[in-house]
N, C-alpha and C positions, 0 to 999 in steps of 0.2 A: 856566536861565531859568524852567522850570516850578516848581522848588523855591523860587526867589525869589518868584514870584507867589503860591505857596501860603503862604509865611511872611508876606508883606505882607498877604494876605487874612486870615490868622489874626490878625495884629496889630489890624486894623480890626474884625474880627468880635468879638474878645474884649473890646475896649473897649465896643462896643455891647452885648455880653452882660452886662457889669458894670452898665450903665445900665438894662438891661431885665429883669434878674433871670434870665437864662439864654437858651437857644436857640442857642448857638454851634454845636452839633453839626449842626443842620439847615442853617444857612447855610454851613458849611464843608465838609460832606460832598461836594458836587459837585466842589469843587476837589481834595480829597484823593483822590477816586476816580480822577481823571485821572492822578495820579502813581503811586498804589500799587495801583489796581484796586478794584473794588467790594467784593470779599470781604474785603479788608484794612482797609476803612474803619472798621468797628466797633472792632477792637482798637486801631487808631491813635488814634481819637477817645477811647477809654477812657483811654489813657495821657496824652494831651495835656490832656483836661478834668480828669483827676485831678490833674495838676500845677497847672493854673490854679485849681482849687478849693482847693488847699493854700495858694496865695498869698492867696486871698480870706479863708480862715479866719484867716490870720495878721493880715490888715489889719482884719478885723471881729470878732476874737475876743471882745471884751467885749460884743458885741451878740448873741451866739448864744443862742438859746432852747434850753437843754439839756433841758427837759421834752419839747419836740417831738422833739428828736433821739433821746431814749430810746424814744419811741413808734415812731419810724421804724426804729430799729436792727435788730431781728430780722427785720422784714418786708423790709427792704432787702437783707439778706444772702440770705434764702431766695429772694426773687423774682429777684434778679440771677443766682443760680446756675441756677435753673430756666430762665430765659430764654437764658443762654449755652449751656446743654445742648441746647436745641432750635434754636440759631442756624443750624446747617448743614442741618437736616432739614425745616424748614418755610418755605413762601413767606410773606414778610412784607408783600406788596403790599396785601392787604385790610386788614391791621392798620394800615398807614400811612395808608390812605384814611380809616379810622374815626377815627384820632387827628387827622388833618387836619381832619375835620368838627367834632370836639370843640373843637379850638383855635379854629376860625373862629366857632363858636357862642358863644365867650366874650364877644363883643361884646354879646350879648343879656343877659348877666348884669350888665353894668356900664353901663347907660344913664347913670347918675350914678356915676362911679368912686369918689367919696368916700363913697358909701352903698351897700355891698353888700346884695344882696337876701336873703341867708341867712347865718347865723352858723355857722362851722365850729368844732368843739371839738377839743381836743388828741388825744383817742383816735381821732378820725376819720382821722388821718394813718396809723395802723397798716394798715388795709385798703387805703387809697389808695396808700400806699408800696409795698405788696406788688405791686399791679397795675402801677404805674409802673416799678418795678425790673424786673419780669418783662419788660415790653415793651421797656425800655431794653436789657436783655441780649439780647433776641431780635432787635431790628432796629438796634441800635447807638446810638440816641438818640431821645428823644421830645419834645425841645424843652422849653419852659416849661410843660409840661402841668399841673403842680401849683401853678403860681403863683396861680391864682384861689383855691385853697384857702388858701394863705398870706395872700393879701390879705383874704379873708373871715374869717380867724382874727384879723386886726386888728393885725399886727405892723408895725414901722417898716421903712423901706427898708433900713437897715443890718442890722436883725435878719433880714429876709428873705434878704439876700445871705449873711450869716454862717451862718445855720442851714441854708439850702439847700446851701451849699458844704460844710459839715461832713458832711451826709448824702451829698453827691456823692462825697466822698473815699471813704467806706465803700462806696458803690455801685460806683465805678470800680475800686477795689482788688480787690473781689470779682470783678468782671467780668474784670479782667486775669488774675487767678489762674485763673479758670475757662477763659478763652480759651487760656491757656498750657497748661493741663492737657489740653485737647482739641486742641492742636496748631496754633492759629491765630496764635501770637506768634512771628514769625520775626525775623531780624536786621534786615531792611528795615523791618518794622513798628516795632521798637524805635527805629531811627534816626529815622524820620519822626515817631513819637510824641513822642520827647524833644525834637527840634528845634521842633516846633509847640508843645510844652508850655513850653519856655523862652521862646519868643516870647509865649505867652499870659500868662505870669507878669509880664512887663514891661508888657504891655497892661493887665492888671488894675490895676496901680499908677496908670497914667494915668487909667483909668476911675474909680477912687476919687476922684481930684482933681476930676473933673467932677461926680461924684455929689454931693459936698458942696455944690455950688452950686445944686442943683435942689430944689424943694419936694417934700413927701410927695405932694401931689395930682398934680403933674406926673409924678412917678415912677409912681404908679398908672396914669395915663393911658398912659404909654409902655410899661408892662408889658403892659397889655391890648392895645395896638396891636401889640406884638411877638408876642403869642400869635396874634393873627389873621393877621399876616404869615407866621408860621411855619407855620400851618395851610394857608394858600394855597400856600406853597412846597412843602409835603408833598403836597398834592393835585396840583399842577402836575408834580411829579416822577413821579407815578404816573398821569398822564393817559391813557397808553395802556391801562392796566388799567381805568380808569373808562370809557373809550370802549368797551371790550369788554363791559363790564357793561351799558352803555346800549344 
């Protein structure tokens, strides 16, 4: 029954993730943790999100911005390896709180979602990608943290999903290899990762059908809303740590 609920939750979450440009990891982590334990969440999510990203790349291939992908390529590999290396040795609570605050603050950047306040250039994605990949390797997922950069770069909804997913494949493959090297990928992790991954690939297809029916403006609005919601969820998950600080 627990597995069924996780797979049902994964199906819904990955449809929403397709419509909002990401964030599946933050929404699904609590469910996965119940089944496999907190320490196995990061490698399970790396496998499942890597599989869902593969289906998004296949569906949005012609919309991928390969120039952005090339800027992200080296920093994604380096950052994810470093993050996975420190996965077992550092407490991630404070990092998750910081990321949560950054995500919530996104609402201030997009008072008018159709008119971003600053312009992001392609080369900016290299340092941003390094930081985000490192954090993703360290804590398992950072939600749609870079979506504001993609929106401010000025790409379409299909291009955002395709480019982000192409980079996500690289990110999660690197993380999976790193987690396996450091001994975090067990038979149980593979089983749940693949089951959730297959479910996510089906969900992405249905998400694409819905995506075609919404406007660019509405897409920007729900992306920003999902970033704020992801930030609130991350802060809520670490509320005990926040209370200890206060």
